[in-house]
C-alpha positions in Angstrom: 179.9 -17.4 108.5 176.6 -16.1 109.6 173.2 -16.5 108.0 173.2 -13.1 106.2 176.8 -13.1 105.3 178.6 -15.5 103.2 182.3 -15.7 102.1 184.6 -17.7 100.0 188.3 -17.5 99.1 190.8 -18.0 96.5 194.0 -19.7 96.6 196.6 -20.6 93.9 199.3 -23.5 93.9 202.3 -23.5 95.6 205.5 -23.3 93.8 207.6 -25.4 96.5 207.2 -27.3 99.8 208.0 -24.0 101.6 205.3 -22.0 100.1 202.6 -25.0 100.4 203.4 -25.0 104.0 202.3 -21.4 104.1 199.4 -21.8 101.7 198.0 -24.4 104.1 198.4 -22.2 107.2 196.5 -19.4 105.5 193.8 -22.0 104.6 193.6 -23.3 107.9 193.5 -19.9 109.6 190.6 -18.7 107.1 188.8 -22.1 107.2 187.3 -20.9 111.1 185.0 -18.7 109.3 183.5 -21.4 107.9 183.4 -20.5 104.1 180.7 -21.5 101.6 183.6 -22.9 99.4 187.4 -21.9 98.5 188.6 -22.2 94.9 191.9 -23.2 93.6 193.4 -21.5 90.2 194.7 -23.2 87.3 198.1 -23.0 85.8 198.3 -23.5 81.7 201.5 -25.4 81.8 201.5 -29.2 82.4 203.5 -28.9 85.9 201.5 -26.2 87.1 197.9 -28.3 86.1 199.4 -30.9 88.4 199.8 -28.5 91.3 196.5 -27.4 91.0 195.2 -31.2 91.0 197.0 -31.7 93.9 195.7 -28.9 95.9 192.1 -29.5 95.0 192.5 -33.1 96.2 194.5 -32.1 99.1 191.8 -29.6 100.4 188.8 -32.3 99.3 190.7 -34.9 101.7 191.8 -32.7 104.7 189.0 -30.4 105.0 185.2 -29.9 105.5 185.3 -26.8 103.3 183.8 -27.5 99.7 186.4 -26.9 96.9 186.1 -25.8 93.6 188.8 -26.2 90.8 189.5 -23.8 88.3 189.4 -25.0 84.6 190.9 -23.1 81.6 190.5 -23.3 77.8 194.3 -22.4 77.3 196.5 -24.8 75.3 194.0 -27.9 76.3 191.9 -30.2 74.4 188.7 -31.1 75.0 189.4 -34.6 76.2 192.2 -33.2 78.6 189.6 -30.7 80.0 187.1 -33.2 80.6 189.4 -35.9 81.8 190.4 -33.4 84.6 186.6 -32.7 85.4 185.6 -36.5 85.6 188.4 -37.3 87.8 187.3 -34.5 90.0 183.5 -35.4 90.3 185.3 -39.3 90.7 186.7 -37.5 94.2 183.6 -36.0 95.0 184.7 -32.5 93.8 181.5 -31.1 91.9 182.3 -27.3 91.9 184.4 -25.7 88.8 185.0 -22.2 87.9 185.2 -22.0 84.3 187.1 -19.4 82.7 188.5 -19.1 79.2 192.0 -18.3 80.6 194.8 -15.6 79.8 197.3 -16.5 77.1 200.6 -17.4 78.2 202.9 -15.4 75.8 202.7 -11.5 75.9 201.3 -9.4 73.1 199.5 -12.5 71.5 195.9 -12.9 71.1 193.9 -16.2 72.5 193.7 -18.9 70.0 191.5 -21.7 71.0 193.1 -25.4 70.8 192.6 -27.3 67.6 190.7 -29.9 69.6 189.5 -27.8 72.3 186.8 -25.5 73.5 186.2 -22.3 71.9 185.5 -20.2 75.1 184.3 -20.5 78.6 180.7 -20.9 77.2 181.6 -23.6 75.1 183.5 -25.3 78.0 180.7 -24.7 80.3 178.1 -26.5 77.8 180.3 -29.3 77.4 181.2 -29.8 81.4 177.5 -29.6 81.7 176.8 -32.8 79.2 179.5 -35.0 81.1 178.5 -34.2 85.0 176.0 -32.4 87.3 178.9 -29.7 88.1 178.2 -26.4 90.0 179.9 -24.2 88.0 180.9 -20.6 88.6 181.9 -18.0 85.7 183.9 -14.9 85.5 182.3 -11.4 85.5 183.8 -7.7 85.1 182.2 -4.9 86.5 184.5 -2.6 84.4 184.2 -5.2 81.5 186.6 -7.6 80.2 189.8 -5.7 78.6 189.3 -7.5 75.6 185.5 -6.9 75.1 184.6 -4.0 72.7 182.2 -2.6 74.9 179.8 -3.0 77.9 177.1 -4.8 75.7 179.5 -7.2 74.2 180.9 -8.2 77.6 177.1 -8.6 79.1 176.2 -10.8 76.1 179.1 -12.9 76.8 178.2 -13.5 80.5 174.5 -13.9 79.4 175.5 -17.0 77.0 177.9 -18.2 79.9 175.0 -18.2 82.2 172.6 -19.8 79.6 175.1 -22.7 78.9 175.0 -23.4 82.6 176.8 -21.2 84.6 175.3 -21.5 88.2 176.8 -18.4 89.8 178.9 -15.4 88.7 182.2 -14.0 90.7 183.4 -10.8 89.6 187.1 -9.5 88.9 188.0 -7.3 92.2 187.2 -3.9 91.9 187.3 -0.7 94.3 184.4 1.6 93.8 181.2 0.1 95.1 179.1 2.0 92.5 180.7 0.2 89.8 179.5 -3.1 90.9 176.1 -2.2 91.4 175.4 -0.8 87.9 177.0 -3.9 86.9 174.8 -5.9 89.0 171.7 -3.9 87.9 172.6 -3.8 84.3 173.2 -8.0 84.2 169.7 -8.1 86.0 168.1 -5.7 83.3 170.2 -7.9 80.5 168.5 -11.1 81.6 171.1 -12.5 83.4 169.8 -14.7 86.3 172.5 -16.5 88.3 173.9 -14.8 91.6 176.5 -12.2 91.2 179.4 -12.6 93.8 181.9 -9.5 94.4 185.3 -10.4 94.2 187.4 -8.6 97.0 190.9 -8.0 97.2 192.1 -6.5 100.1 195.4 -4.3 99.2 198.7 -5.3 101.1 201.0 -3.9 98.5 199.3 -1.0 96.7 202.2 -1.1 93.8 201.7 -4.9 93.2 197.5 -4.2 93.2 198.1 -1.6 90.8 200.1 -3.4 88.4 197.2 -6.4 88.5 194.6 -3.5 88.0 196.3 -2.3 84.7 196.3 -5.9 83.6 192.8 -6.6 84.3 190.9 -3.4 83.6 190.1 -2.2 87.3 190.3 1.5 87.6 191.5 2.7 90.9 189.8 5.7 92.4 192.2 8.9 93.2 191.2 8.9 96.8 192.7 5.4 97.4 196.0 6.5 95.3 196.2 9.4 97.6 195.8 7.2 100.7 198.8 5.2 99.7 200.8 7.9 98.0 202.9 8.7 101.2 203.2 4.8 102.5 205.3 3.4 99.7 207.9 2.3 102.0 206.0 1.4 104.8 204.2 -2.2 104.2 202.6 -2.6 107.5 200.8 0.7 107.4 199.7 -0.5 103.7 198.0 -3.3 105.1 195.9 -1.4 107.7 195.0 1.1 105.1 194.1 -2.0 102.8 192.2 -3.4 105.6 189.8 -0.4 106.0 189.3 -0.2 102.5 187.9 -3.6 102.0 185.8 -3.6 105.2 184.3 0.1 104.1 183.6 -1.3 100.5 182.0 -4.6 101.9 179.9 -2.3 104.4 178.6 -0.5 101.6 177.7 -3.7 99.3 175.9 -5.0 102.2 173.7 -1.9 102.8 172.4 -2.4 99.0 171.7 -6.2 100.0 174.7 -7.9 98.9 175.4 -10.6 101.3 178.3 -12.7 99.7 181.9 -12.1 98.8 184.8 -13.8 97.2 188.2 -13.0 98.7 191.2 -12.7 96.5 194.0 -13.9 99.3 196.9 -14.3 97.1 197.7 -17.2 99.4 198.1 -14.9 102.7 195.5 -14.9 105.4 196.2 -11.7 107.4 194.1 -9.3 105.3 191.2 -11.5 104.6 191.3 -12.7 108.4 191.1 -9.3 109.6 188.2 -8.0 107.3 186.3 -11.1 108.1 186.9 -10.7 111.7 186.0 -7.0 111.9 182.6 -7.7 110.0 182.0 -10.5 112.2 182.8 -9.1 115.6 181.0 -10.7 118.6 178.6 -13.0 116.2 178.6 -16.8 116.6 180.2 -19.2 114.0 180.3 -22.7 114.5 183.8 -24.6 114.4 184.6 -28.0 113.9 187.9 -29.6 115.1 189.5 -31.9 112.5 191.4 -35.3 114.0 193.9 -36.0 111.0 194.5 -39.6 112.6 190.9 -40.4 111.7 190.0 -38.1 108.9 186.9 -37.1 111.1 185.7 -34.0 112.4 184.6 -34.1 116.0 183.5 -31.8 118.8 181.3 -29.2 117.3 181.4 -25.9 119.4 180.6 -22.2 119.3 183.2 -19.7 119.2 183.1 -16.0 119.2 185.2 -14.4 116.3 
């Protein structure tokens, strides 16, 4: 985006053709900000894996933006995971977001595949042996819900980085101080990889509240209060969500944070508004893409 602000976006595979068209529209709209990379989530089921693979390769083929494919350990053998990773590498894709993954059935605990990697750290170690991958790992400013305590969580993160994690992308959060404490404690714990905050602009408060309960993210009371009278007004919720995200990023920038990862939920509007607000008046280079020649042409400067 600019010399002092870098961004990336996360998307998930579309369920059908109509959703895929909407997803691609969102991707195209957000690509104007020259993201450092975009990531694509990974479904645990066979059909979902194919959709993830399709989207990763589609972005690689049709875009100048680097793409990172997610990989998880759930219900997959080492050979299956390695095969997908090597196929991406052979297609010029060397970025991976390595995650243990969530179990598919409710009220069940994670169990490694009999022939699979034990966890994310084990998978990272294996991937680094088979290719020169740039690997991002997950971090939790308020600890992973399954971790017994903060120290156990930090120890797990440190192991993932030591096994080859090149950067950390955090779960979303709404209190900038929680991220700053997590960053400082990670550094003190010996975790040397860059830590990128995950940002989720709120478009539907109830849905975000449900997400937060599952992943252990706390919602400050002042945010609850802001949305308390907007339950039936989705448009006003979006305006409030944009304002909250902008303020969060501004506070983090004031503390030296210059890179942010947006969870888009495949919708461009809020992430676009936040980025446009942050970059008002700044130059961003835009390259036009010619689908007939598969080439970019006429670089020009535009003002966001």
